[in-house]
PAMARDO-17573 format. One line per field, with one value per residue: residue in three letters; x, y, z of N, C-alpha, C in turn. Coordinates in steps of 0.05 Angstrom, whole numbers, m for minus. Atoms other than C-alpha are relative to their C-alpha. Layout:
REM PAMARDO-17573
resn c(Ala/...)
nc1 c(X/...)
nc2 c(Y/...)
nc3 c(Z/...)
cac1 c(X/...)
cac2 c(Y/...)
cac3 c(Z/...)
cc1 c(X/...)
cc2 c(Y/...)
cc3 c(Z/...)
REM end
This chain:
REM PAMARDO-17573
resn c(Met/Asn/Pro/Trp/Asp/Arg/Glu/Gly/Arg/Arg/His/Leu/Ala/Leu/Glu/Thr/Gly/Phe/Asp/Gly/Arg/Val/Pro/Ala/Ala/Ser/Asp/Ala/Ala/Leu/Val/Gly/Tyr/Ile/Ala/Ser/Gly/Gly/Ala/Phe/Thr/Ser/Val/Ala/Ala/Thr/Ser/Ala/Phe/Asn/Phe/Gln/Gln/Gly/Ser/Met/Leu/His/Trp/Ile/Glu/Ala/Gly/His/Gly/Glu/Glu/Ile/Leu/Phe/Asn/Thr/Trp/Ser/Glu/Gly/Arg/Ala/Val/Ser/Cys/Ala/Val/Asp/Pro/Ala/Thr/Gly/Arg/Arg/Arg/Met/Leu/Gln/Arg/Ala/Val/Ala/Gly/Ile/Cys/Pro/Gly/Arg/Pro/Leu/Ala/Val/Gly/Leu/Asp/Tyr/Ala/Arg/Met/Tyr/His/Cys/Arg/Pro/Val/Val/Gly/Tyr/Ala/Asn/Thr/Ala/Ser/Gly/Pro/Leu/Glu/Glu/Arg/Pro/Arg/Lys/Asp/Gly/Leu/Tyr/Leu/Thr/Asp/Leu/Arg/Ser/Gly/Glu/Ser/Arg/Leu/Arg/Ile/Ser/Ile/Ala/Ala/Val/Leu/Arg/Ser/Asn/Pro/Arg/Gly/Pro/Asp/Gln/Gly/Leu/Ala/Trp/Leu/Asn/His/Pro/Val/Phe/Ser/Pro/Asp/Gly/Arg/Arg/Leu/Leu/Phe/Ile/Cys/Arg/Val/Lys/Thr/Ala/Ser/Glu/Arg/Leu/Asp/Ser/Leu/Trp/Cys/Ile/Gly/Thr/Asp/Ala/Gly/Glu/Leu/Arg/Cys/Leu/Ile/Gly/Tyr/Gly/Gln/Arg/Val/Ser/His/Phe/Asn/Trp/Leu/Asp/Asp/Gln/Lys/Phe/Ile/Val/Ser/Ser/Glu/Ala/Lys/Gly/Ala/Met/Gly/Phe/Lys/Leu/Gly/Asp/Ala/Lys/Thr/Gly/Glu/Leu/Val/Pro/Phe/Cys/Ser/Gly/Leu/Phe/Pro/Ser/Asp/Gly/His/Cys/Ala/Val/Ser/Pro/Asp/Gly/Arg/Phe/Ile/Ala/Gly/Asp/Thr/Tyr/His/Ser/Gln/Arg/Lys/Asp/Arg/Arg/Ala/Phe/Leu/Phe/Leu/Tyr/Asp/Leu/Val/Arg/Gly/Lys/Leu/Arg/Ile/Leu/Gly/Ser/Phe/His/Ala/Asn/Thr/Ala/Tyr/Ala/Gly/Asp/Val/Arg/Cys/Asp/Leu/His/Pro/Arg/Trp/Ser/Pro/Asp/Gly/Gln/Thr/Leu/Thr/Phe/Asp/Ser/Val/His/Glu/Gly/Ser/Arg/Gln/Ile/Tyr/Arg/Phe/Met/Asp/Lys/Leu)
nc1 c(27/14/12/22/26/6/4/m25/4/m8/m26/m3/m22/0/m9/m11/m9/m29/m11/m29/m8/15/25/1/25/21/5/21/2/26/3/19/m7/m4/17/m14/m7/m22/9/m2/24/m5/22/m6/m27/m13/m28/m15/m12/m28/m4/m9/22/25/17/8/27/11/28/10/29/3/28/10/m4/m28/m10/m28/m10/m25/m7/5/m4/23/m8/m29/m8/2/22/6/27/10/19/14/m5/24/18/m14/4/m26/0/m27/m10/m15/m29/m11/m4/m23/6/26/m2/14/23/13/3/m19/m23/m21/m9/m21/4/m17/m8/m25/m19/m12/m22/m20/m10/18/7/23/20/17/m10/17/m14/m2/m26/m7/m14/15/m6/m17/13/26/17/27/m2/m12/17/28/19/25/23/9/29/8/m20/m14/m27/m13/m29/m8/m25/m12/m29/m14/1/m18/m28/m3/m1/m27/m19/m25/4/m11/14/8/3/27/9/25/7/6/6/14/12/14/m5/23/23/8/m5/m25/m9/m29/m5/m27/m4/m25/m9/m20/m16/m16/m21/8/27/0/24/6/24/16/25/18/27/19/18/m14/m23/m26/m16/m26/m20/m11/m27/m6/m11/m28/m2/19/24/13/26/8/27/7/3/24/9/m22/m25/m2/m26/m7/m27/m12/m27/m1/m10/m18/2/27/12/25/m1/25/4/22/10/6/m24/m21/m22/m5/m20/m2/21/m7/m25/m12/21/15/m16/m5/23/21/27/8/29/6/24/22/m2/m24/m21/m19/m7/m7/m18/m13/m25/m1/m14/m26/m19/m14/m8/19/24/21/10/11/24/m5/19/m13/18/m8/1/m21/m25/m10/6/6/0/23/m6/m17/13/m19/9/m21/m10/19/15/m19/4/27/20/m5/24/m5/20/22/19/24/16/30/10/0/m28/m6/m14/m13/m4/m24/m5/m25/m3/m17/10/m4/16/7/25/6/m1/10/m15/21/m6/8/m21)
nc2 c(7/15/22/11/m12/m17/16/14/29/9/m11/1/16/12/28/8/27/m1/m23/m1/m15/m25/5/m8/m13/20/12/m12/6/m3/m22/8/m5/22/m3/5/28/6/7/m22/m3/m17/m16/m10/8/m22/4/m24/4/9/13/m19/m17/13/m15/m23/7/m17/m2/m28/m6/m26/m2/24/22/9/12/6/m14/12/m9/19/m11/m5/m8/m4/m21/7/m14/14/11/3/22/6/29/14/3/2/m24/m13/m25/m7/m27/m8/4/17/m14/7/m5/m11/m24/3/m17/m10/20/m9/17/m10/23/m3/17/24/10/m14/7/25/m4/m16/17/22/13/m13/m5/23/10/m5/4/m25/m3/m28/m16/m17/m29/m2/m17/m7/m22/10/23/m8/8/m4/1/13/m2/27/2/m1/14/m18/m7/m23/m2/m20/m13/17/5/m23/m23/5/m4/m28/m17/0/m4/14/28/10/m12/22/26/10/m8/10/m5/25/2/m23/6/m22/m6/9/m18/0/m25/1/25/5/18/1/m3/14/m4/19/m10/21/10/3/m8/m22/m2/m25/2/m24/m3/m18/m1/18/m15/m24/m5/m1/24/m5/21/3/12/m3/22/7/12/23/m1/26/2/m23/0/m23/4/m15/m15/m17/14/26/12/10/11/m15/m8/m29/m6/20/27/11/5/m14/m28/m12/m23/m18/m6/m28/m16/13/9/28/7/28/11/26/10/22/17/9/8/m22/m2/19/m11/m10/m5/m14/10/m19/m21/m16/5/21/5/28/m2/25/m1/16/26/m2/m15/19/24/21/m8/m4/m27/m4/m17/m13/m20/m22/m16/m28/m14/10/2/28/17/27/19/17/26/0/18/7/3/13/m17/m1/m25/m23/m18/m9/17/0/m3/m17/5/m19/0/m16/m2/1/m26/m5/m2/22/22/m5/22/m4/20/14/25/17/27/11/m14/m27/1/m22/9/m19/0/6/m9/m27/m20)
nc3 c(7/m19/14/m15/2/m23/m24/m6/3/26/7/29/10/26/1/26/2/2/m14/3/24/4/15/28/7/1/m26/m16/m28/m11/m19/m20/m28/m18/m24/m25/m2/18/27/20/17/24/10/27/9/14/11/m7/m27/m2/m26/m20/m9/6/18/m16/m12/m22/m7/1/m3/14/8/14/m18/m3/25/4/23/10/27/21/27/17/27/0/m18/m28/m14/m24/m1/m27/m1/m25/m5/m8/23/24/17/7/14/10/m4/24/m2/m21/m25/m17/m27/m6/m17/m25/m6/24/21/21/3/18/17/20/24/m4/26/5/m21/6/18/m14/m21/2/m26/m12/20/7/25/23/25/15/14/8/m20/m18/m2/m24/m21/11/m12/m6/m18/m25/m22/5/m23/8/m18/m4/4/28/16/18/m8/12/m4/m20/10/20/m3/12/m18/m22/9/8/m24/m12/22/m6/5/25/23/17/m14/m4/m27/m10/m27/m14/m29/m12/m26/m12/m28/m16/3/28/14/15/12/5/22/11/29/8/28/8/22/13/m18/m28/m8/m19/m16/m14/m17/4/m14/14/m12/13/17/10/m16/13/4/m13/1/m27/4/28/16/m6/m27/0/m16/1/m13/m17/m10/m17/m29/m6/24/10/m2/13/0/26/2/21/m3/m6/m26/m10/11/3/m25/m4/m8/m7/17/m5/26/2/m1/15/m18/1/m20/m5/m17/m12/11/m14/m11/23/22/19/18/m7/0/m26/m2/m25/m13/2/m20/4/m21/7/28/6/22/8/13/24/m1/14/m16/m17/14/m5/13/m19/m3/m27/m4/m25/m10/m13/m17/3/m26/m17/15/m2/23/m8/22/m1/12/24/19/21/27/16/22/22/m4/1/23/5/m13/m29/m17/m23/m21/4/m23/3/m25/m1/m7/m29/m10/m18/13/26/19/16/21/m5/15/m17/1/27/20/m8/m16/m19/m28/m20/m25/m19/m27/m6/9)
cac1 c(m112/m164/m181/m236/m311/m347/m362/m291/m314/m292/m222/m211/m166/m148/m142/m98/m76/m3/44/114/115/93/20/10/m45/m84/m83/m141/m151/m214/m237/m269/m262/m240/m292/m275/m274/m221/m264/m254/m317/m309/m352/m317/m254/m203/m140/m119/m74/m3/29/56/m9/m62/m121/m125/m184/m226/m291/m331/m398/m418/m493/m500/m492/m428/m388/m322/m282/m228/m191/m207/m207/m258/m243/m168/m168/m155/m219/m251/m313/m356/m394/m446/m424/m494/m531/m476/m498/m440/m426/m366/m324/m285/m215/m173/m165/m105/m128/m193/m203/m220/m290/m308/m334/m271/m214/m147/m121/m69/m65/m40/m39/15/48/61/107/141/150/118/119/65/27/m24/0/m27/m8/m7/49/84/127/100/94/150/112/39/m8/m70/m46/m27/m67/m142/m197/m259/m327/m346/m420/m425/m362/m339/m266/m224/m150/m123/m53/m16/54/75/52/90/155/144/138/210/259/317/288/309/292/282/265/202/163/107/71/61/36/m13/m36/m89/m74/m120/m164/m167/m141/m73/m41/31/58/122/145/197/237/276/332/381/428/388/321/308/258/222/167/110/49/m13/m81/m137/m184/m140/m75/m2/39/102/165/186/246/279/305/370/355/323/252/218/161/122/59/23/30/m23/m54/13/70/94/151/189/248/296/368/350/386/438/441/381/334/268/258/204/174/127/82/68/138/179/223/256/295/320/268/286/357/389/322/282/307/334/272/206/131/100/27/2/m50/m120/m107/m40/1/35/72/72/130/170/238/259/277/334/368/391/429/377/322/281/237/216/149/154/112/137/104/108/92/142/194/199/203/175/190/127/158/205/185/228/220/257/294/236/202/250/251/184/150/176/126/135/98/57/26/m45/m86/m157/m202/m205/m129/m130/m99/m55/m56/4/27/79/106/140/95/111/58/33/m20/m52/m39/m70/m30/m71/m34/m54/m18)
cac2 c(m21/m49/m120/m131/m119/m73/m130/m158/m226/m229/m216/m199/m244/m269/m343/m369/m436/m415/m369/m381/m339/m270/m270/m268/m231/m296/m313/m299/m297/m308/m248/m262/m266/m312/m322/m331/m407/m403/m419/m377/m352/m326/m270/m252/m264/m216/m217/m148/m169/m181/m216/m153/m113/m162/m127/m70/m102/m56/m59/4/34/89/88/19/m23/m59/m77/m108/m64/m94/m76/m109/m96/m64/m59/m63/m9/m19/m1/m23/m62/m60/m124/m136/m202/m218/m208/m210/m143/m108/m38/m12/49/88/77/28/46/46/77/98/166/162/189/203/161/177/135/152/109/98/67/m3/m21/31/12/m58/m31/16/m31/m99/m123/m72/m69/m115/m159/m139/m145/m72/m56/6/57/91/166/185/240/240/299/255/203/209/207/198/212/169/183/116/132/150/114/176/195/256/269/303/315/289/258/315/367/334/333/403/430/413/443/407/339/295/324/255/183/141/169/141/155/103/87/145/147/192/227/206/268/256/325/306/253/228/194/174/198/153/164/110/138/100/90/93/100/165/171/230/239/288/315/347/369/321/372/433/460/465/408/400/360/332/290/308/263/225/202/133/133/68/58/110/121/177/182/236/289/325/278/217/167/146/101/141/161/234/265/210/135/93/90/115/190/231/282/341/349/422/448/398/383/314/283/213/167/109/103/37/8/5/m32/10/m6/m44/m36/4/4/52/27/58/95/121/91/32/18/m53/m65/m119/m134/m167/m241/m220/m180/m244/m306/m351/m314/m299/m237/m206/m178/m125/m76/m8/31/106/126/82/80/4/m47/m117/m175/m213/m269/m288/m325/m362/m359/m407/m381/m397/m335/m280/m221/m205/m265/m250/m252/m192/m196/m133/m126/m100/m77/m96/m35/m44/m46/m113/m158/m161/m203/m214/m254/m309/m370/m403/m465/m473/m431/m360/m353/m302/m309/m276/m257/m287/m263/m199/m139)
cac3 c(98/145/124/176/169/218/266/264/241/168/142/68/27/m42/m59/m116/m141/m142/m103/m128/m192/m214/m238/m313/m350/m357/m283/m236/m161/m121/m80/m13/62/117/172/245/237/182/121/58/22/m49/m76/m142/m183/m212/m255/m229/m172/m150/m91/m57/m52/m74/m107/m57/m19/26/63/47/66/17/16/m14/49/69/6/m13/m59/m104/m168/m234/m310/m356/m431/m417/m364/m289/m251/m186/m168/m105/m88/m35/m3/20/m47/m98/m126/m162/m185/m224/m206/m259/m232/m193/m120/m72/m7/27/60/134/149/76/18/m23/m50/m82/m139/m192/m261/m244/m318/m329/m263/m288/m342/m293/m234/m247/m174/m155/m221/m253/m310/m378/m451/m470/m520/m545/m509/m447/m443/m394/m357/m377/m365/m361/m311/m238/m173/m181/m130/m135/m103/m73/m77/m150/m175/m212/m213/m227/m234/m172/m199/m259/m262/m307/m257/m200/m240/m266/m195/m177/m227/m192/m209/m268/m337/m369/m351/m341/m281/m238/m173/m119/m48/m36/37/67/133/191/182/107/89/61/18/22/m40/m75/m144/m177/m241/m276/m319/m362/m303/m238/m202/m166/m109/m78/m25/m33/3/m27/0/m15/m44/m52/m26/m41/m70/m28/m40/28/5/m60/m116/m104/m33/m28/m2/17/68/106/147/184/260/265/219/210/231/194/194/132/117/75/63/75/134/138/128/108/167/195/201/234/187/191/130/146/161/121/181/181/240/258/290/337/311/329/351/286/225/167/126/133/136/193/214/267/317/315/380/355/412/378/313/287/240/204/176/111/103/57/113/149/126/160/122/183/185/251/271/325/366/387/444/427/499/535/479/484/428/435/387/372/331/274/211/160/85/39/m21/m68/m38/m59/m106/m137/m104/m34/23/69/135/123/194/196/256/273/281/357/362/398/346/284/222/177/116/120/83/143/136/62/26/27/82/129/203/264/326/383/446/480/449)
cc1 c(m12/m14/m25/m27/m7/m4/25/m1/11/25/4/25/m4/8/9/8/30/10/30/10/m17/m25/3/m28/m24/m8/m23/2/m29/0/m20/9/3/m17/15/8/22/m8/1/m26/7/m25/4/27/12/27/16/11/30/4/10/m23/m27/m16/m11/m29/m7/m29/m8/m30/m4/m28/m12/2/30/9/29/9/27/5/m4/5/m27/10/30/10/m4/m22/m4/m29/m8/m22/m12/3/m25/m18/15/m2/27/m5/29/7/21/29/7/6/26/m8/m28/3/m16/m24/m14/m2/17/23/21/10/21/m7/19/7/27/22/14/24/21/14/m18/m10/m25/m21/m16/8/m20/17/2/28/4/13/m19/7/16/m13/m27/m15/m27/1/15/m16/m29/m16/m26/m21/m11/m30/m8/19/15/27/9/30/7/25/13/30/16/1/18/29/5/4/27/21/27/m2/11/m17/m8/m1/m30/m8/m27/m4/m8/m6/m14/m14/m14/9/m25/m25/m9/6/24/6/31/2/29/m1/27/6/22/14/16/19/m9/m30/1/m27/m5/m27/m14/m25/m18/m27/m19/m17/13/24/26/12/28/18/13/28/6/13/29/4/m21/m23/m14/m28/m6/m29/m4/0/m24/m7/22/27/m1/28/5/28/13/30/3/10/18/m4/m29/m11/m26/4/m28/m4/m25/m10/m5/25/22/23/3/23/1/m22/9/25/12/m21/m18/19/4/m23/m20/m27/m8/m30/m6/m27/m22/1/25/23/22/6/7/17/12/28/m1/14/28/22/17/7/m20/m28/m24/m8/m13/m24/3/m22/15/m20/11/1/23/27/12/m8/m2/0/m23/5/19/m9/19/m13/23/6/m18/m17/19/m7/m29/m21/6/m27/7/m22/m23/m20/m23/m16/m29/m10/0/28/8/16/13/m3/24/2/26/m1/16/m10/0/m17/m9/m28/m2/m1/m11/16/m20/5/m9/22/4)
cc2 c(m17/m24/m12/14/15/m15/m16/m30/m11/16/m3/m16/m6/m29/m6/m29/m2/24/2/13/25/m6/10/12/m19/m12/16/m9/3/22/m9/7/m26/5/m8/m29/m8/m7/24/m1/19/15/10/m11/25/m8/25/m3/m6/m11/20/16/m11/15/24/m3/19/m7/29/1/28/3/m23/m25/m7/m15/m6/14/m13/11/m22/14/6/12/8/21/m10/17/m14/m8/m2/m22/m3/m30/m16/m6/m6/23/14/27/7/29/6/m6/m20/16/m10/3/13/23/m5/20/11/m22/7/m19/14/m24/7/m17/m24/m14/12/m9/m26/3/19/m16/m24/m11/13/8/m25/m8/5/m1/25/2/29/15/16/29/4/16/10/22/m10/m25/9/m11/7/m1/m11/3/m29/m4/m2/m17/18/8/26/0/21/14/m20/m5/23/24/m4/5/29/19/1/2/m14/m30/m8/11/m22/m26/m6/6/m13/9/m26/5/25/m9/25/4/m8/18/2/25/1/m27/0/m19/2/6/m13/5/m19/11/m23/m14/m5/6/21/1/28/m4/27/0/20/m1/m17/14/25/4/m5/m28/5/m24/m2/m12/1/m24/m5/m11/m22/5/m27/1/23/m4/24/m9/15/17/17/m15/m27/m11/m11/m12/12/5/30/4/m22/m27/m9/m7/16/29/10/26/16/10/30/17/m11/m10/m31/m6/m30/m10/m28/m12/m22/m19/m11/m11/23/3/m22/13/8/7/11/m9/20/22/17/m6/m19/1/m29/1/m28/6/m18/m27/3/14/m19/m26/m23/6/0/30/3/18/13/21/21/18/29/15/m8/m2/m27/m16/m29/m18/m19/m28/3/m23/m5/m1/m14/16/1/26/23/17/8/m19/m3/3/16/m5/19/0/19/m1/m6/27/6/0/m23/m23/9/m25/6/m23/m15/m26/m20/m29/m12/12/27/0/25/m11/22/m4/m2/10/29/19/22)
cc3 c(22/m13/14/m6/25/26/8/m3/m27/m9/m30/m8/m29/2/m29/1/m2/17/m4/m26/m2/m16/m29/m6/m1/26/14/29/9/22/21/28/15/25/25/3/m19/m28/m18/m17/m23/m9/m28/m8/m15/m10/4/28/m3/28/21/12/m6/m21/14/12/23/5/m2/6/m11/m10/m14/19/2/m25/2/m25/m9/m29/m21/m27/m13/m26/0/19/29/13/27/0/30/m1/28/6/7/m25/m26/m19/m4/m13/m6/6/m22/1/21/25/14/29/4/20/26/3/m25/m21/m24/0/m18/m15/m20/m24/2/m26/m8/20/m7/m18/11/21/3/27/13/m21/m6/m29/m23/m25/m17/m12/m8/22/18/m2/26/22/m10/15/7/17/25/23/m6/26/m11/22/2/m2/m29/m18/m19/10/m14/6/20/m8/m19/6/m11/19/24/m8/m7/24/13/m22/5/m4/m28/m24/m20/16/4/29/7/29/14/30/11/25/11/29/16/m3/m29/m16/m17/m11/m1/m23/m10/m30/m6/m30/m6/m25/m12/19/29/4/21/14/11/15/m1/18/m15/15/m16/m20/m13/18/m15/m2/12/m3/28/0/m30/m13/8/27/1/19/m2/13/19/10/18/29/10/m25/m12/0/m14/4/m28/1/m25/6/6/29/11/m13/m2/28/2/10/8/m16/8/m27/m4/m2/m18/16/m1/19/3/19/9/m12/17/12/m23/m21/m20/m19/8/0/28/0/28/11/m2/21/m2/19/m10/m30/m2/m25/m6/m11/m25/4/m11/17/18/m16/5/m11/19/1/27/m1/28/6/15/15/m1/26/17/m14/1/m25/9/m25/3/m12/m24/m17/m24/m27/m16/m25/m25/1/3/m24/m2/11/30/15/24/20/m1/24/m4/26/m4/8/30/12/17/m12/m26/m17/m17/m20/6/m17/17/1/m29/m22/11/14/17/28/18/25/23/28/3/m7/21)
REM end
């Protein structure tokens, strides 16, 4: 996600009065931006947030001027709201959003109310009760027109599971982490199923408007983080094709081969620079006894990896309240921002040296 406005002067952020516990349904965060001088300006509040993915903040321009888009609640349902930071004007969209389509006023979203009861760390706390439908036909990936706010179901959870007869025949299922390809024509996403004894992962690709649903990594092989390298190629950390590590995939052919073996960590977040030349990545605090996470930059042309820094997290920030670095590029590709708790609380930092 791009947290910067079109002029590169304002960086989106949430502000809370706590950061050492999982948010409850009664908690709220301020939605706003950090200006170049470091001051935070609030434009709204929301209780639809978590510490891993925030409230899915985006800057959008969809015929209503420059707006801040964030997830919120409406009559117990997770939706999204667009607010003009200059005037305070707000408009509601029918569904919560996850990612924005490059070059089109279109968003993809999920039901984060359901997600909370499937995997709380990436859902929004709510008090809904009763058993969840294991594989619903009316829930899945939603596409939302950012101009009108109207949404439609692109594919249901039931349809994804039905398309692979070799998948689990029972268990609570959900979709997660949908990401548009750079040209906006495809979506990568994860389908997870929690059975009585294990959690099964799988990676999928589907056309944004039409096209074949394709299973790229089948159930039973762990799938974690991924991102597009171009309109067809992607990288993913997975157990597919060997031990856990990053693999290079082709969304069109389904081919999957090892990527940067021995150089990249086995798992972590990966952000591709706007020009496609660099990958900014991170490691986990839990992977080292000294609880230091590393921020790195990999040059795809030269094949060289550069360590940008390491950042400590004390044991209070672990599990569902961990603070991953989550590197994010500026639109001009000149700088990165990241999250860290190395100074004792959850904050946003900017990498100031030349990349």
